[in-house]
N, C-alpha and C positions, 0 to 999 in steps of 0.2 A: 713451497719447495726449492733450493738448489741444487739443480741437477750438475754431476761430474760432465766434464767434456772430452773425456777420453784418456787412456792414459797417457803421463805427460811421461814417466822412466821408471826404468827397473834397473836397478844396481846390481851388477854382478861382482864380487868381489876375485881378482883372479893372482894367478901366484907370476906372471909377469906380464906384464900390458901390452908389451910390445909382441910377444908371441898370440895373445888375444886379440888383438886389434889387427892382426895380419892375418887370422882365422876369418875371421869376420867381416873383412872386406874380400876377401877371397872368395868366403865360401858364400855369401850373401850380399855381395855388391854393397855393404854399408859405408857413409861416409862420416870421415870426422866435422861435426860442427865444431868442438873447441876442446882445447887442453885445459885444465886446471891443473896449473903445476905439471911436475912429470910423471905422476903416477896416477891420475883420474883423466882418461877423455870420454867424452860425449859423443857417440856415434847414432846414425838414425839412415834410415833407408829413405834415397833420393825422391823430395816432393810431399814427404809425409812429418807429423812434427811427432811421431812417437821416439823415444830415443832408449838406445840402452847404455849404463854408465859403466865402463869396464873401471874397478879401483885395484891396482896391485895393492897386497895388503903382507902383513908382515908373515914369515914361516909361519909361526902359531894360530894364526888369526883361520876359520874357515873357511873352505870354499865349497863352494857345490852342497846338493843334499839342504839340510836344514829344513826341511817339511813341504820345500815347495818343489813339484815332482819333475815341470818342465814347462817349457812355454813354449810358442809356436809362432811360425812365419804362415803366412799368406802367400799360395805362389798362381801365378797362371795357370789355368787349364792344360794339362796333358804336357805338364812341362818338371814330372815328377821324375822321371828317370835319369833326364839330364841334370836335373838338382842333385841328384844322389849322387851323380859321378861327380859335379862339381866340388860338394863339401866333401867327398871320402879323398879328392885332388887336396884339398887345401887342408888336410888333414883331422876331419871329422871321422866317426867311427860309427856304423851304420849298426844300431839297435836292434830292430826290426820293423818290420813294414806290411800293409798286407790292405784292407777297406775297414771303414768303420761300419759302414752299409755300402749295400751296392752301388757301384758309380761313386761311393766318397773314398780316394785310396789316401794312404800315409805313409810317413814314414819319422822315425823317430834317431836320432843321432846324441852322442856324446862329444862336445866342444872336448880343447886339449885340458880343460879343469874339471872335467866330469857333468858341466849341465848337460841337463836333457833339454833336445831341441826339437820340437814336431814341425814336419812340413804337411801341410794341406790345402788343398784348392780351394781359391777367393770364391 
């Protein structure tokens, strides 16, 4: 059996690639790997291979929703409060926060296009 080596990337359709890039850089510290033309940028967390592509689409193309309920970022322990402030300052909208189980906190946000992002401890 050939096994996958991990998630390669997830593509997000966005209305304004510049606005979305700014959000993900300010909210999560993601870095640009490279651009494909002027409407698609590949971004990642420093030191890892997982990638998010932000692809600016036409007005009538769908963004957010579409059956994917959310995706998540792993954050260091005891950093949730600081990350919540950081993401809100970057323009994210807190949807809810709590604990999945005792000692397993989470927070859900919406990005500028309405994608839902979960934060949880690594």
